[in-house]
C-alpha positions as CSV (number, residue, x, y, z in Angstrom):
1,X,-59.2,-77.9,-101.3
2,X,-57.2,-75.9,-103.8
3,X,-56.2,-72.5,-102.4
4,X,-57.7,-69.7,-104.4
5,X,-57.3,-66.1,-103.3
6,X,-59.5,-63.3,-104.6
7,X,-57.5,-60.1,-104.5
8,X,-59.8,-57.0,-104.9
9,X,-58.6,-53.6,-105.9
10,X,-60.9,-52.0,-103.3
11,X,-60.4,-48.4,-104.4
12,X,-61.1,-49.2,-108.1
13,X,-64.2,-51.3,-107.3
14,X,-65.6,-48.8,-104.8
15,X,-65.4,-45.8,-107.1
16,X,-66.9,-47.8,-110.0
17,X,-69.9,-48.7,-107.8
18,X,-70.1,-45.1,-106.4
19,X,-70.3,-43.7,-110.0
20,X,-72.9,-46.1,-111.4
21,X,-75.1,-47.3,-108.5
22,X,-78.1,-45.0,-107.8
23,X,-79.2,-46.8,-104.6
24,X,-80.8,-44.7,-101.8
25,X,-81.4,-45.8,-98.2
26,X,-84.9,-45.9,-96.8
27,X,-84.3,-42.4,-95.4
28,X,-83.2,-41.1,-98.9
29,X,-79.5,-41.0,-98.4
30,X,-77.2,-42.1,-101.3
31,X,-75.7,-45.5,-100.5
32,X,-74.7,-46.6,-104.1
33,X,-70.9,-46.9,-103.4
34,X,-71.6,-49.0,-100.3
35,X,-74.3,-51.2,-101.7
36,X,-72.7,-51.5,-105.1
37,X,-69.4,-52.7,-103.6
38,X,-71.2,-55.3,-101.4
39,X,-73.2,-56.5,-104.4
40,X,-70.0,-56.9,-106.4
41,X,-68.4,-58.8,-103.5
42,X,-71.4,-61.1,-103.3
43,X,-71.2,-61.9,-107.0
44,X,-67.5,-62.4,-106.9
45,X,-67.4,-64.9,-104.1
46,X,-70.4,-66.7,-105.4
47,X,-69.0,-67.2,-108.9
48,X,-65.3,-67.6,-108.0
49,X,-65.6,-69.6,-104.8
50,X,-62.3,-68.3,-103.2
51,X,-60.8,-69.8,-100.1
52,X,-59.4,-66.4,-99.1
53,X,-60.4,-62.8,-100.0
54,X,-58.1,-59.7,-99.7
55,X,-59.3,-56.2,-100.3
56,X,-56.5,-53.6,-101.0
57,X,-56.9,-49.9,-100.6
58,X,-54.9,-46.8,-101.5
59,X,-53.4,-45.4,-98.3
60,X,-53.3,-41.7,-97.4
61,X,-50.7,-40.0,-99.6
62,X,-50.3,-43.2,-101.6
63,X,-49.2,-41.4,-104.7
64,X,-46.5,-39.4,-103.0
65,X,-43.6,-41.8,-103.8
66,X,-44.5,-41.8,-107.5
67,X,-44.9,-38.1,-107.5
68,X,-41.4,-37.7,-106.2
69,X,-40.3,-39.4,-109.5
70,X,-42.7,-37.6,-111.8
71,X,-44.3,-34.5,-110.2
72,X,-47.2,-34.5,-112.7
73,X,-48.2,-38.1,-111.9
74,X,-52.0,-38.3,-111.8
75,X,-52.1,-34.5,-112.1
76,X,-55.1,-32.9,-113.8
77,X,-57.4,-35.9,-113.5
78,X,-61.0,-34.9,-114.2
79,X,-63.5,-35.0,-111.4
80,X,-65.5,-38.2,-111.2
81,X,-68.6,-37.9,-113.4
82,X,-71.6,-39.7,-111.9
83,X,-73.2,-42.0,-114.4
84,X,-76.4,-42.3,-112.5
85,X,-79.4,-40.3,-111.3
86,X,-80.8,-40.7,-107.7
87,X,-83.2,-37.8,-107.8
88,X,-81.2,-36.3,-104.9
89,X,-79.4,-33.0,-105.6
90,X,-76.1,-32.7,-103.7
91,X,-73.5,-30.0,-103.8
92,X,-69.8,-30.9,-104.5
93,X,-69.1,-30.7,-100.8
94,X,-72.1,-32.9,-99.9
95,X,-71.0,-35.4,-102.6
96,X,-67.5,-35.6,-101.1
97,X,-69.0,-36.1,-97.6
98,X,-71.3,-38.8,-98.9
99,X,-68.5,-40.6,-100.6
100,X,-66.3,-40.5,-97.5
101,X,-69.2,-41.6,-95.3
102,X,-69.9,-44.6,-97.5
103,X,-66.3,-45.7,-97.8
104,X,-65.7,-45.5,-94.0
105,X,-68.9,-47.4,-93.4
106,X,-67.8,-50.0,-96.0
107,X,-64.6,-50.6,-94.0
108,X,-66.8,-51.5,-91.0
109,X,-68.9,-54.0,-93.0
110,X,-65.7,-55.7,-94.4
111,X,-64.3,-55.9,-90.9
112,X,-67.1,-58.2,-90.0
113,X,-66.6,-60.5,-93.0
114,X,-64.1,-63.3,-93.3
115,X,-61.6,-61.3,-95.4
116,X,-58.5,-59.2,-95.0
117,X,-58.3,-55.5,-95.7
118,X,-54.9,-54.1,-96.5
119,X,-54.0,-50.4,-96.5
120,X,-51.0,-48.4,-95.4
121,X,-50.2,-44.6,-95.5
122,X,-48.0,-43.7,-98.5
123,X,-48.7,-47.0,-100.3
124,X,-51.1,-47.5,-103.3
125,X,-53.3,-50.5,-103.7
126,X,-51.2,-51.6,-106.7
127,X,-48.2,-52.1,-104.6
128,X,-50.1,-54.0,-101.9
129,X,-51.5,-56.3,-104.6
130,X,-48.1,-56.9,-106.1
131,X,-46.6,-57.9,-102.7
132,X,-49.6,-60.1,-102.0
133,X,-49.2,-62.0,-105.3
134,X,-45.5,-62.6,-104.3
135,X,-46.5,-63.9,-100.9
136,X,-49.2,-66.2,-102.3
137,X,-46.9,-68.0,-104.7
138,X,-48.1,-71.6,-105.2
139,X,-51.8,-70.6,-105.0
140,X,-54.4,-69.6,-107.5
141,X,-54.9,-65.8,-107.6
142,X,-57.6,-63.7,-109.2
143,X,-57.0,-60.0,-109.2
144,X,-60.2,-58.0,-109.6
145,X,-59.6,-54.6,-111.2
146,X,-60.1,-52.5,-114.3
147,X,-56.5,-51.3,-114.2
148,X,-54.3,-52.6,-117.0
149,X,-51.2,-52.1,-114.8
150,X,-51.9,-55.5,-113.4
151,X,-51.3,-57.2,-116.7
152,X,-47.6,-57.3,-115.8
153,X,-48.4,-59.6,-112.8
154,X,-50.1,-62.3,-114.8
155,X,-48.4,-65.7,-114.7
156,X,-49.4,-69.4,-114.6
157,X,-51.0,-68.9,-111.2
158,X,-52.4,-65.4,-111.6
159,X,-55.3,-64.1,-113.7
160,X,-57.2,-60.8,-113.7
161,X,-61.0,-60.2,-113.8
162,X,-62.1,-56.9,-115.4
163,X,-65.5,-56.2,-113.9
164,X,-66.6,-53.5,-116.4
165,X,-66.1,-55.9,-119.4
166,X,-66.9,-59.0,-117.2
167,X,-63.9,-60.8,-118.7
168,X,-61.0,-62.7,-117.5
169,X,-57.5,-62.1,-118.8
170,X,-54.7,-64.7,-118.5
171,X,-51.0,-64.5,-119.4
172,X,-51.8,-66.3,-122.7
173,X,-54.5,-63.7,-123.5
174,X,-52.1,-60.8,-123.0
175,X,-49.4,-62.4,-125.2
176,X,-52.0,-63.1,-127.9
177,X,-53.7,-59.7,-127.8
178,X,-50.6,-57.4,-127.5
179,X,-47.7,-59.7,-128.7
180,X,-46.0,-58.6,-125.5
181,X,-45.3,-60.9,-122.6
182,X,-46.4,-59.7,-119.1
183,X,-42.8,-59.8,-118.0
184,X,-42.2,-56.9,-120.5
185,X,-45.5,-55.2,-120.3
186,X,-44.4,-52.5,-117.8
187,X,-41.5,-51.6,-120.1
188,X,-43.7,-51.4,-123.1
189,X,-46.2,-49.1,-121.3
190,X,-43.3,-47.0,-120.0
191,X,-42.5,-46.3,-123.6
192,X,-46.1,-45.7,-124.8
193,X,-47.1,-43.7,-121.7
194,X,-50.4,-43.6,-119.8
195,X,-52.7,-40.7,-120.3
196,X,-54.9,-41.7,-117.4
197,X,-52.0,-41.2,-115.0
198,X,-50.6,-38.2,-116.9
199,X,-47.5,-40.0,-118.0
200,X,-46.2,-38.9,-121.3
201,X,-44.7,-41.5,-123.6
202,X,-42.7,-41.5,-126.9
203,X,-44.8,-40.0,-129.7
204,X,-46.1,-42.7,-132.0
205,X,-45.0,-45.6,-129.8
206,X,-48.2,-47.4,-129.1
207,X,-48.2,-51.0,-127.9
208,X,-49.0,-52.4,-131.4
209,X,-46.1,-50.4,-132.9
210,X,-43.7,-51.5,-130.1
211,X,-44.7,-55.2,-130.6
212,X,-44.1,-54.9,-134.4
213,X,-40.7,-53.1,-134.1
214,X,-39.4,-55.0,-131.2
215,X,-40.8,-58.6,-131.6
216,X,-38.5,-59.9,-128.8
217,X,-40.9,-58.3,-126.3
218,X,-43.2,-61.3,-126.7
219,X,-40.6,-63.5,-125.1
220,X,-40.8,-64.6,-121.5
221,X,-37.3,-63.2,-120.9
222,X,-37.2,-60.0,-118.9
223,X,-35.9,-57.2,-121.1
224,X,-34.6,-53.9,-119.8
225,X,-34.7,-50.3,-121.1
226,X,-31.0,-50.7,-121.9
227,X,-31.8,-53.7,-124.0
228,X,-34.5,-51.7,-125.9
229,X,-32.1,-48.8,-126.5
230,X,-29.4,-51.2,-127.7
231,X,-31.8,-52.6,-130.2
232,X,-32.6,-49.1,-131.4
233,X,-29.0,-48.2,-131.8
234,X,-28.2,-51.4,-133.7
235,X,-31.0,-50.7,-136.2
236,X,-29.4,-49.5,-139.4
237,X,-32.4,-47.7,-140.9
238,X,-33.7,-45.9,-137.9
239,X,-37.4,-44.9,-137.7
240,X,-38.9,-42.1,-135.6
241,X,-39.7,-44.6,-132.9
242,X,-36.1,-45.7,-132.6
243,X,-34.9,-42.2,-132.4
244,X,-37.7,-41.3,-129.9
245,X,-36.7,-44.1,-127.5
246,X,-33.0,-43.1,-127.6
247,X,-33.8,-39.4,-127.1
248,X,-36.3,-40.0,-124.3
249,X,-34.3,-42.5,-122.2
250,X,-34.7,-40.5,-119.0
251,X,-38.4,-40.0,-119.4
252,X,-39.0,-43.7,-120.1
253,X,-36.9,-44.7,-117.2
254,X,-38.9,-42.5,-114.8
255,X,-42.2,-43.9,-116.3
256,X,-40.9,-47.4,-115.7
257,X,-40.0,-46.7,-112.1
258,X,-43.6,-45.5,-111.6
259,X,-45.3,-48.3,-113.6
260,X,-43.4,-51.4,-112.7
261,X,-45.0,-53.6,-110.0
262,X,-42.4,-56.4,-110.2
263,X,-40.4,-55.0,-107.3
264,X,-42.6,-52.5,-105.4
265,X,-40.6,-49.8,-103.6
266,X,-42.1,-50.2,-100.1
267,X,-40.7,-50.5,-96.6
268,X,-40.0,-53.8,-94.9
269,X,-42.8,-52.9,-92.5
270,X,-45.3,-52.9,-95.3
271,X,-44.0,-56.2,-96.6
272,X,-44.3,-57.7,-93.0
273,X,-47.9,-56.5,-92.8
274,X,-48.8,-58.3,-96.0
275,X,-46.9,-61.4,-95.0
276,X,-48.6,-61.5,-91.6
277,X,-52.0,-61.1,-93.2
278,X,-51.3,-64.1,-95.4
279,X,-49.8,-66.3,-92.7
280,X,-52.4,-65.4,-90.1
281,X,-55.5,-65.1,-92.2
282,X,-58.5,-64.2,-90.1
283,X,-61.8,-66.0,-90.8
284,X,-63.8,-63.9,-88.3
285,X,-67.4,-63.5,-89.4
286,X,-70.2,-61.7,-87.7
287,X,-73.4,-62.0,-89.7
288,X,-75.5,-60.6,-86.8
289,X,-73.6,-57.3,-86.8
290,X,-73.8,-57.0,-90.6
291,X,-77.5,-57.5,-90.6
292,X,-77.8,-54.9,-87.8
293,X,-75.8,-52.4,-89.8
294,X,-77.9,-53.0,-92.9
295,X,-81.1,-52.2,-91.0
296,X,-79.4,-49.1,-89.6
297,X,-78.2,-48.0,-93.0
298,X,-81.6,-48.6,-94.6
299,X,-81.2,-51.3,-97.2
300,X,-82.2,-54.6,-95.5
301,X,-84.6,-55.4,-98.3
302,X,-81.9,-56.4,-100.7
303,X,-81.2,-60.1,-100.9
304,X,-77.8,-61.0,-99.4
305,X,-78.4,-64.7,-99.2
306,X,-75.3,-65.6,-101.4
307,X,-73.1,-63.1,-99.5
308,X,-74.0,-64.7,-96.2
309,X,-73.8,-68.3,-97.5
310,X,-70.4,-68.0,-99.1
311,X,-69.0,-65.9,-96.3
312,X,-70.0,-68.8,-94.0
313,X,-68.2,-71.2,-96.3
314,X,-65.0,-69.1,-96.2
315,X,-65.2,-68.7,-92.4
316,X,-65.6,-72.5,-92.0
317,X,-62.5,-73.5,-94.0
318,X,-59.9,-75.1,-91.8
319,X,-56.3,-73.8,-92.4
């Protein structure tokens, strides 16, 4: 059997479910984040038939390392806007308590499924996913996330599934769409910036403009910021984008240190945790406990046939 690992950006998928899923328990408590995540997991393992599943989470203080580089990283993010109506009115504090209750309960469900959860204080899910992709070389990998940062990890073995658009993206797709190779995608985004993470780029340096002015970014060769600046300085008739890159070298370099996932800045301990998870994959599966929890949490009426069937398949694989 071909090894195929499903790598889920747990934080990303949970919050998406929490925002859009209006499910209530039999007792009237919001359970949309919990139920929505499990439904997404059921669909993913049914359609993609993985041999292994990894769920990666942001650890406590996960953004601290990147904030030490750029203090405004992720600063000023707007509060989550709920795109649903449950008919239950909760205060902000009650919403936060509900969200925490659901995510902690979700951890318990996933502990009883034949998958691995990865989380460590001071480490974001992005870094865990990057290290995992490195550890799983030689295997098919499907990253599940709406985060474009993962485009830089795409190669002949790795693709991304974007659940909001319900589309797959391959290395070839990225090259054709942006005229930028995944090996140079982090560099291009460091120049253009990322508003969602409050990282300011060079004015007027969008990805399309960068691809047009620096066509070598489509090549598989890894180019550095120094290469980009050299190209700007060698250009005789400099445009604003050339001057902008030269003048904003330090800003771009800091953006790149934050955005690049090629070599995550994590401890050997974290790398060992990921390596151990890969080498000693646990196929523990306790359907009885999951069903019991579903009755306790008040949503046993939902059909989980596929979740149970494919979990049993994964649990039965002989390593």
